[in-house]
C-alpha positions as CSV (number, residue, x, y, z in Angstrom):
1,X,74.8,119.0,152.8
2,X,78.3,117.5,152.9
3,X,81.4,118.9,151.2
4,X,84.2,116.5,150.8
5,X,88.0,117.3,150.7
6,X,89.2,118.6,147.3
7,X,91.2,116.4,145.1
8,X,94.0,118.4,143.5
9,X,94.8,117.8,139.8
10,X,98.5,118.1,138.9
11,X,99.7,118.4,135.3
12,X,102.2,115.9,134.1
13,X,104.1,115.7,130.8
14,X,105.9,112.3,131.0
15,X,104.2,109.2,132.4
16,X,107.4,107.4,133.2
17,X,108.8,110.3,135.1
18,X,105.4,110.7,136.9
19,X,105.4,107.1,138.0
20,X,109.1,107.3,139.1
21,X,108.4,110.3,141.2
22,X,105.0,109.7,142.7
23,X,105.0,105.9,143.0
24,X,108.7,104.9,143.3
25,X,109.9,107.9,145.3
26,X,107.0,109.3,147.2
27,X,105.3,105.9,147.8
28,X,101.9,106.6,146.3
29,X,99.8,103.7,144.9
30,X,97.8,104.0,141.7
31,X,94.0,103.6,142.3
32,X,93.0,103.8,138.6
33,X,94.1,105.0,135.2
34,X,92.0,106.4,132.3
35,X,92.5,107.2,128.6
36,X,89.8,108.0,126.1
37,X,91.9,106.1,123.5
38,X,95.3,104.4,123.7
39,X,97.1,107.3,122.0
40,X,95.5,110.0,124.2
41,X,96.9,111.4,127.4
42,X,96.8,109.6,130.8
43,X,94.6,110.7,133.7
44,X,95.1,108.7,136.9
45,X,94.3,108.8,140.6
46,X,97.0,108.1,143.1
47,X,97.0,108.0,146.9
48,X,99.1,107.7,150.0
49,X,97.3,107.4,153.3
50,X,94.4,109.9,153.1
51,X,96.1,112.1,150.5
52,X,94.5,111.6,147.1
53,X,95.8,113.3,143.9
54,X,94.9,113.3,140.2
55,X,97.6,113.4,137.7
56,X,96.7,114.5,134.2
57,X,98.5,114.7,130.8
58,X,95.6,116.7,129.3
59,X,96.6,120.2,128.3
60,X,93.4,121.8,129.7
61,X,93.9,120.3,133.2
62,X,95.8,122.2,135.9
63,X,98.7,124.6,135.6
64,X,102.3,123.4,135.8
65,X,104.1,125.0,138.7
66,X,101.3,124.5,141.2
67,X,101.9,124.1,144.9
68,X,100.0,121.8,147.4
69,X,100.0,122.3,151.1
70,X,99.8,118.9,152.8
71,X,99.2,118.5,156.5
72,X,101.1,115.5,157.9
73,X,101.9,113.9,161.2
74,X,105.3,112.2,161.3
75,X,107.1,114.5,158.9
76,X,110.5,113.4,160.2
77,X,109.7,109.7,159.4
78,X,108.7,110.7,155.8
79,X,111.8,112.8,155.4
80,X,114.0,109.8,156.6
81,X,112.1,107.4,154.2
82,X,112.6,109.7,151.2
83,X,116.3,110.4,152.0
84,X,117.0,106.7,152.4
85,X,115.8,106.1,148.8
86,X,118.7,108.3,147.5
87,X,116.6,109.6,144.7
88,X,118.8,111.4,142.2
89,X,116.5,114.4,141.8
90,X,115.5,115.2,145.4
91,X,116.9,115.0,148.9
92,X,114.3,117.0,150.8
93,X,115.2,118.5,154.2
94,X,113.2,119.7,157.1
95,X,112.7,123.4,157.8
96,X,111.6,124.6,161.2
97,X,109.1,127.5,161.1
98,X,107.5,129.4,163.9
99,X,104.3,127.5,163.2
100,X,105.6,124.0,162.3
101,X,108.0,121.9,160.4
102,X,107.9,121.8,156.6
103,X,109.4,119.8,153.8
104,X,109.0,120.7,150.2
105,X,109.5,118.4,147.3
106,X,109.2,119.5,143.6
107,X,108.0,117.0,141.0
108,X,109.6,116.8,137.5
109,X,106.9,119.1,136.1
110,X,107.5,122.0,138.5
111,X,104.7,121.2,140.9
112,X,105.6,121.5,144.6
113,X,104.3,119.4,147.5
114,X,104.8,121.3,150.7
115,X,104.3,118.9,153.6
116,X,103.7,120.6,157.0
117,X,103.5,119.3,160.5
118,X,102.0,121.9,162.8
119,X,103.4,122.5,166.2
120,X,101.0,121.2,168.9
Protein backbone atom coordinates (compact mmCIF):
# COMPACT_ATOMS: atom_id res chain seq x y z
CA UNK A 1 0.00 0.00 0.00
CA UNK A 2 1.10 3.56 -0.69
CA UNK A 3 -0.65 6.68 0.58
CA UNK A 4 0.22 9.86 -1.27
CA UNK A 5 0.16 13.40 0.15
CA UNK A 6 -3.27 15.01 0.39
CA UNK A 7 -4.28 17.67 -2.13
CA UNK A 8 -6.18 20.41 -0.29
CA UNK A 9 -9.27 21.87 -1.96
CA UNK A 10 -9.85 25.57 -1.35
CA UNK A 11 -13.12 27.31 -2.11
CA UNK A 12 -12.99 30.33 -4.41
CA UNK A 13 -15.75 32.76 -5.40
CA UNK A 14 -14.11 34.89 -8.08
CA UNK A 15 -11.88 33.40 -10.78
CA UNK A 16 -10.06 36.63 -11.60
CA UNK A 17 -9.22 37.26 -7.94
CA UNK A 18 -8.08 33.65 -7.53
CA UNK A 19 -5.72 33.94 -10.51
CA UNK A 20 -4.43 37.32 -9.31
CA UNK A 21 -3.66 35.93 -5.86
CA UNK A 22 -2.45 32.39 -6.53
CA UNK A 23 -0.74 32.83 -9.91
CA UNK A 24 0.35 36.47 -10.07
CA UNK A 25 1.14 37.00 -6.37
CA UNK A 26 2.07 33.61 -4.93
CA UNK A 27 3.69 32.32 -8.14
CA UNK A 28 1.70 29.13 -8.69
CA UNK A 29 1.27 27.70 -12.19
CA UNK A 30 -1.98 26.24 -13.48
CA UNK A 31 -1.79 22.53 -14.29
CA UNK A 32 -5.31 22.19 -15.61
CA UNK A 33 -8.83 23.65 -15.47
CA UNK A 34 -12.19 21.89 -15.64
CA UNK A 35 -15.83 22.91 -16.10
CA UNK A 36 -18.74 20.61 -16.76
CA UNK A 37 -20.19 23.33 -19.00
CA UNK A 38 -19.01 26.86 -19.91
CA UNK A 39 -21.48 28.49 -17.50
CA UNK A 40 -20.65 26.23 -14.54
CA UNK A 41 -18.02 26.85 -11.83
CA UNK A 42 -14.31 26.38 -12.35
CA UNK A 43 -12.27 23.61 -10.74
CA UNK A 44 -8.53 23.80 -11.27
CA UNK A 45 -5.23 22.41 -10.09
CA UNK A 46 -2.31 24.72 -9.34
CA UNK A 47 1.19 24.03 -8.09
CA UNK A 48 4.37 25.66 -6.93
CA UNK A 49 7.27 23.32 -6.33
CA UNK A 50 5.89 20.24 -4.61
CA UNK A 51 2.83 22.06 -3.24
CA UNK A 52 -0.30 21.17 -5.19
CA UNK A 53 -3.72 22.74 -4.52
CA UNK A 54 -7.17 22.44 -6.01
CA UNK A 55 -9.28 25.59 -6.27
CA UNK A 56 -13.02 25.13 -6.62
CA UNK A 57 -15.95 27.38 -7.33
CA UNK A 58 -18.41 24.56 -6.56
CA UNK A 59 -20.62 25.22 -3.54
CA UNK A 60 -20.18 21.70 -2.15
CA UNK A 61 -16.38 21.79 -2.17
CA UNK A 62 -14.44 22.97 0.86
CA UNK A 63 -15.28 25.55 3.48
CA UNK A 64 -14.27 29.19 3.16
CA UNK A 65 -11.89 30.23 5.91
CA UNK A 66 -9.78 27.07 5.87
CA UNK A 67 -6.12 27.06 6.89
CA UNK A 68 -3.24 25.15 5.31
CA UNK A 69 0.03 24.40 7.07
CA UNK A 70 2.79 24.37 4.45
CA UNK A 71 6.32 23.27 5.33
CA UNK A 72 8.96 25.26 3.48
CA UNK A 73 12.72 25.65 3.23
CA UNK A 74 13.76 29.18 2.31
CA UNK A 75 10.92 31.08 3.94
CA UNK A 76 12.90 34.35 4.00
CA UNK A 77 13.39 34.13 0.22
CA UNK A 78 9.66 33.60 -0.33
CA UNK A 79 8.81 36.50 1.98
CA UNK A 80 11.25 38.79 0.12
CA UNK A 81 9.81 37.69 -3.25
CA UNK A 82 6.23 38.39 -2.16
CA UNK A 83 7.08 41.72 -0.54
CA UNK A 84 8.90 42.88 -3.69
CA UNK A 85 5.68 42.42 -5.70
CA UNK A 86 4.01 45.15 -3.62
CA UNK A 87 0.67 43.36 -3.84
CA UNK A 88 -2.03 45.72 -2.65
CA UNK A 89 -3.77 43.21 -0.39
CA UNK A 90 -0.91 41.44 1.41
CA UNK A 91 2.55 42.26 2.69
CA UNK A 92 3.35 39.16 4.73
CA UNK A 93 5.94 39.28 7.46
CA UNK A 94 7.94 36.62 9.21
CA UNK A 95 7.11 35.56 12.76
CA UNK A 96 9.71 33.80 14.87
CA UNK A 97 8.26 31.01 17.00
CA UNK A 98 10.01 28.66 19.43
CA UNK A 99 9.61 25.87 16.88
CA UNK A 100 10.32 27.76 13.65
CA UNK A 101 9.62 30.75 11.44
CA UNK A 102 6.13 31.30 10.04
CA UNK A 103 4.51 33.52 7.45
CA UNK A 104 0.77 33.62 6.97
CA UNK A 105 -1.01 34.85 3.86
CA UNK A 106 -4.80 35.08 3.50
CA UNK A 107 -6.42 34.69 0.09
CA UNK A 108 -9.36 36.87 -1.04
CA UNK A 109 -11.80 34.17 0.15
CA UNK A 110 -10.66 33.94 3.76
CA UNK A 111 -8.44 30.87 3.35
CA UNK A 112 -5.06 31.10 5.07
CA UNK A 113 -1.78 29.60 3.91
CA UNK A 114 0.55 29.28 6.89
CA UNK A 115 4.09 28.67 5.66
CA UNK A 116 6.51 27.28 8.25
CA UNK A 117 10.24 26.68 8.24
CA UNK A 118 11.12 24.50 11.21
CA UNK A 119 14.22 25.18 13.22
CA UNK A 120 16.88 22.59 12.52
